[in-house]
C-alpha positions as CSV (number, residue, x, y, z in Angstrom):
1,M,328.1,135.6,57.8
2,L,330.6,135.6,54.6
3,L,329.1,132.3,53.5
4,A,325.2,132.9,53.8
5,N,326.4,135.8,51.6
6,N,328.2,133.4,49.2
7,I,325.2,131.4,49.4
8,V,323.1,134.0,48.3
9,L,325.3,134.9,45.4
10,V,325.7,131.4,44.7
11,V,322.4,130.0,44.0
12,A,321.6,133.2,42.1
13,M,324.4,132.8,39.5
14,A,323.1,129.2,39.1
15,A,319.5,129.4,38.5
16,V,320.0,132.3,35.8
17,L,323.1,130.2,34.3
18,L,320.9,127.0,34.4
19,G,318.2,129.0,32.7
20,T,320.4,130.7,30.0
21,L,322.0,127.0,29.7
22,Y,319.1,124.7,29.2
23,P,317.4,126.0,26.2
24,L,320.7,126.2,24.5
25,V,321.4,122.4,25.5
26,L,317.8,121.3,24.2
27,D,318.4,122.8,21.1
28,T,321.8,121.7,20.9
29,L,320.3,118.3,21.2
30,D,317.5,118.1,18.8
31,L,314.7,117.9,21.7
32,G,313.0,120.7,20.6
33,K,312.7,124.7,21.2
34,I,312.0,126.4,24.1
35,S,312.2,130.1,25.5
36,V,312.9,130.8,29.5
37,G,310.9,133.8,30.8
38,P,309.6,134.9,34.0
39,P,307.7,131.7,34.9
40,Y,310.7,129.9,35.0
41,F,312.9,132.0,37.4
42,E,309.6,132.5,39.4
43,S,309.8,129.1,40.4
44,V,313.3,127.7,40.5
45,F,314.4,130.7,41.4
46,Y,312.5,131.7,44.6
47,P,312.9,128.1,45.9
48,L,316.6,128.2,45.8
49,M,317.0,131.6,47.1
50,A,314.6,131.3,50.4
51,P,316.7,128.7,52.3
52,A,319.5,131.6,51.5
53,L,317.4,134.3,53.1
54,F,316.9,132.8,55.9
55,L,320.8,131.6,56.6
56,M,321.7,135.3,55.8
57,G,319.7,136.7,58.8
58,I,321.3,134.2,61.3
59,G,324.8,135.1,59.7
60,P,324.9,138.4,62.0
61,I,324.6,136.6,65.0
62,A,326.0,133.1,64.7
63,R,329.2,132.5,66.1
64,W,331.2,129.7,63.1
65,R,330.8,126.5,64.8
66,E,329.5,127.8,68.4
67,A,326.1,128.5,67.2
68,Q,323.3,126.0,68.9
69,L,320.0,126.1,67.2
70,P,318.0,126.5,71.0
71,D,320.3,129.7,71.8
72,L,320.0,131.1,68.2
73,A,316.0,130.5,69.0
74,R,315.9,132.6,72.0
75,R,318.2,135.1,70.4
76,L,316.2,135.8,67.2
77,R,312.6,135.5,68.2
78,W,311.3,138.9,68.6
79,A,313.6,138.9,65.3
80,L,311.4,136.6,63.6
81,G,308.1,137.9,65.8
82,V,308.8,141.8,63.7
83,A,309.4,139.9,60.7
84,V,305.8,138.1,60.5
85,V,304.0,140.8,61.5
86,A,305.4,143.0,58.8
87,A,305.0,140.5,56.5
88,L,301.2,139.8,57.2
89,L,300.7,143.7,57.8
90,L,301.9,145.4,55.4
91,P,300.3,143.7,52.0
92,F,297.0,145.3,53.2
93,T,298.2,148.6,53.1
94,H,298.9,148.5,49.1
95,G,296.3,146.1,47.6
96,G,295.7,143.1,49.8
97,F,297.0,140.2,51.2
98,R,299.4,137.9,48.8
99,P,301.2,134.9,49.8
100,M,304.1,135.0,47.5
101,V,304.1,139.1,48.6
102,S,304.0,137.8,52.2
103,L,306.9,135.7,51.8
104,G,309.2,137.5,50.3
105,L,308.4,141.0,52.9
106,L,309.1,137.8,55.8
107,F,312.8,136.9,54.4
108,G,313.1,141.0,53.9
109,F,312.6,141.7,57.5
110,W,314.0,138.8,58.7
111,I,317.0,140.0,57.7
112,I,316.8,143.6,58.3
113,A,315.6,142.6,62.1
114,S,318.2,139.9,62.4
115,T,321.0,142.0,61.3
116,A,319.8,145.0,64.1
117,A,319.7,142.2,66.5
118,G,323.6,141.2,65.6
119,L,324.4,145.1,66.0
120,L,322.5,145.0,69.6
121,E,324.5,142.6,70.6
122,S,327.6,143.7,69.6
123,L,326.8,146.7,71.8
124,R,325.7,145.0,74.6
125,A,328.3,145.1,77.6
126,G,327.7,144.1,81.1
127,G,324.2,143.7,80.2
128,S,323.1,147.0,79.5
129,L,323.7,148.7,75.8
130,Q,326.6,150.9,75.4
131,W,326.6,153.0,72.4
132,R,330.1,154.3,72.5
133,R,330.9,151.0,71.6
134,L,329.4,151.9,67.6
135,R,333.0,153.6,67.2
136,L,335.0,150.5,68.1
137,L,333.1,148.7,65.3
138,S,335.2,147.4,62.4
139,G,335.0,148.8,58.6
140,S,334.3,145.0,58.0
141,Q,331.6,144.4,60.6
142,W,330.1,147.5,59.2
143,G,330.2,145.9,55.8
144,M,328.7,143.2,57.1
145,Y,325.6,145.3,58.2
146,L,325.0,147.4,54.8
147,A,325.7,144.4,52.9
148,H,322.8,142.6,54.6
149,V,320.6,145.5,55.1
150,G,321.1,146.3,51.2
151,I,320.0,142.7,50.2
152,A,317.1,142.8,52.2
153,V,316.2,145.9,50.9
154,F,316.6,144.8,47.1
155,V,314.2,141.7,48.0
156,I,311.4,143.9,49.9
157,G,311.8,146.8,46.4
158,V,311.3,143.4,44.4
159,T,308.6,141.9,46.0
160,M,306.3,144.6,45.9
161,V,307.2,145.4,42.3
162,K,306.3,142.1,41.4
163,G,302.9,142.0,43.7
164,Y,300.9,145.2,42.9
165,E,302.7,147.2,40.1
166,T,300.0,148.1,37.9
167,E,299.4,149.6,34.2
168,R,296.8,150.7,31.8
169,E,296.6,151.8,28.6
170,Q,293.8,154.4,27.7
171,K,292.4,156.1,24.8
172,L,292.8,159.7,26.6
173,A,291.8,163.0,24.1
174,V,292.6,166.6,26.0
175,G,291.0,167.2,28.7
176,S,289.8,163.7,29.8
177,T,291.0,161.5,32.9
178,L,293.1,158.0,33.4
179,E,292.4,156.3,36.8
180,L,294.6,154.1,38.1
181,S,295.6,152.7,41.5
182,G,294.1,155.7,43.6
183,Y,295.7,158.3,41.2
184,A,294.0,160.5,38.5
185,L,296.2,161.6,35.8
186,R,294.3,164.7,34.0
187,F,295.5,165.3,30.4
188,E,296.0,169.0,29.7
189,S,297.2,170.2,26.9
190,L,299.3,169.4,24.0
191,Q,302.6,171.2,23.0
192,E,304.4,171.0,19.9
193,V,308.3,171.4,20.5
194,S,311.7,171.2,18.7
195,G,315.2,170.0,20.5
196,A,318.4,170.0,19.2
197,N,318.0,167.5,16.6
198,Y,314.2,166.2,17.1
199,D,310.7,167.6,16.9
200,A,308.3,166.7,19.1
201,T,305.0,166.4,20.4
202,R,304.7,167.0,24.4
203,G,302.2,166.4,26.6
204,R,301.3,168.2,30.0
205,F,299.5,165.7,32.7
206,V,298.7,166.3,36.0
207,L,298.8,163.6,38.5
208,M,296.4,164.2,41.2
209,Q,295.4,161.8,44.2
210,G,292.2,163.0,45.7
211,S,292.3,166.8,45.2
212,Q,296.1,167.0,45.9
213,T,298.1,167.5,42.9
214,L,301.5,165.3,43.1
215,A,302.8,166.4,39.8
216,V,302.9,168.1,36.4
217,L,304.6,165.7,33.8
218,S,305.9,166.1,30.3
219,P,306.1,163.0,28.7
220,E,307.1,163.6,24.8
221,K,306.1,161.7,21.3
222,R,309.3,162.7,19.4
223,L,310.1,162.1,16.0
224,Y,314.5,162.2,14.8
225,R,315.1,164.4,11.8
226,A,317.9,162.8,10.8
227,S,316.6,159.0,10.7
228,R,312.9,160.2,10.9
229,M,312.9,157.5,13.7
230,P,310.3,158.0,16.2
231,M,311.1,157.1,19.8
232,T,308.7,157.5,23.4
233,E,309.9,160.1,25.8
234,A,308.0,158.8,29.7
235,A,308.0,161.2,31.9
236,I,307.9,160.1,35.9
237,D,306.9,160.6,39.1
238,R,309.4,159.4,41.2
239,S,309.2,159.1,45.4
240,L,310.8,156.7,48.0
241,L,307.9,154.7,48.5
242,R,306.5,155.0,44.5
243,D,307.3,155.7,41.0
244,V,304.4,157.1,38.5
245,Y,305.2,156.3,34.6
246,V,303.6,158.3,31.7
247,S,304.1,157.7,27.9
248,M,302.4,158.9,25.0
249,G,301.6,156.3,22.5
250,E,300.5,156.9,18.6
251,P,298.1,159.6,17.9
252,L,294.3,158.4,16.9
253,P,292.5,159.7,14.3
254,D,289.7,161.6,16.3
255,G,292.7,163.7,17.7
256,A,293.0,161.4,20.4
257,W,296.1,159.9,22.1
258,A,297.3,156.1,23.1
259,V,298.2,156.8,27.1
260,R,300.3,154.6,29.1
261,V,300.7,155.0,33.0
262,H,302.6,152.4,35.5
263,V,302.6,152.6,38.8
264,K,305.4,150.9,40.4
265,P,305.6,150.7,44.2
266,F,308.9,150.8,46.3
267,V,311.1,150.2,42.2
268,N,313.2,152.8,44.3
269,W,314.1,150.4,47.1
270,I,315.6,148.1,44.4
271,W,317.9,150.6,43.6
272,L,318.8,151.6,46.9
273,G,319.5,147.7,48.4
274,C,322.1,147.9,45.6
275,V,324.1,151.3,47.0
276,L,324.1,149.6,50.1
277,M,325.5,146.7,49.3
278,G,328.3,148.6,47.0
279,L,328.7,151.0,50.6
280,G,329.0,147.6,52.7
281,G,331.2,146.3,50.0
282,L,333.6,149.4,50.3
283,S,333.2,149.4,53.7
284,A,334.9,146.1,54.0
285,A,337.5,147.2,51.7
286,L,338.4,149.4,53.5
287,D,339.1,147.8,56.7
288,A,342.5,148.9,58.2
289,R,343.0,145.2,59.3
290,Y,343.3,144.2,55.8
291,R,345.8,146.8,54.8
292,R,347.6,145.8,57.9
293,V,347.5,141.9,57.5
294,A,348.5,142.6,53.3
295,A,351.4,145.0,54.9
296,R,352.6,142.1,57.1
297,R,352.4,139.9,53.8
298,S,354.5,142.0,51.7
299,Q,357.2,142.6,55.0
300,T,357.3,138.7,55.2
301,A,357.9,138.2,51.6
302,A,360.6,141.0,51.3
303,V,362.4,139.2,53.9
304,A,362.2,135.6,52.6
305,H,363.1,136.9,49.4
306,S,366.2,138.5,50.8
307,G,367.4,135.5,52.8
């Protein structure tokens, strides 16, 4: 179980390290200059991570050195079925099927479903589920489950953002509307405001979906008095399933503004996944068994030293 987590971390670090050092090596050897960006990481990172994510799904249910492939296939078949169905159907609710999105969702739901299978097996006694056994699970077990689900949530969040995020920059005057990804953003008004160390032009935008008003957003274009430096302060409507960002660019000669809108589905799942991974690590670190082992080692060392 820990091996699968370590594999994911090592692979991720190796991909990042390779992408960072490769351009430096070429430059040092006078073999040319290249820049490494998203295309590299998408082509290298995904193939390296896919096997690690698959192994992470097996980790919670496999017994070290005792796992047999036929037995694992039997115990995880429903988890694989759930992951496949979710990966095939969910993309159609967010703009249509895309192979890479489906692959990312497959791995994310595979980890969630297999982790659930592992938890249910640990609660099963005598052929039936014994929910009272939940309190018998150790902190390290809860930590493993939380960390695995956190990685799955993180993978799903990144997959959905990369696959379905949309943006548009459009010239808008007061009273006009921008439409994007099923949302309508109406530019209602402008207001001059003063902050502690800046002056700003604040826009008032109404975000709607159909006839329903979702939020009133107030992005600002600020000018800081001391440095005379203009800054853009975006307004964000947050939810568990998507974030909508609105920012104001530069004013145009005819009184309109350049307005940029981003819709990022499931972006908060990235942060939620990180929180779950952190809670998993904390739960494992607080496991009383580790403290008892550390105490016994300290006692043994003290006895050996006194002797």
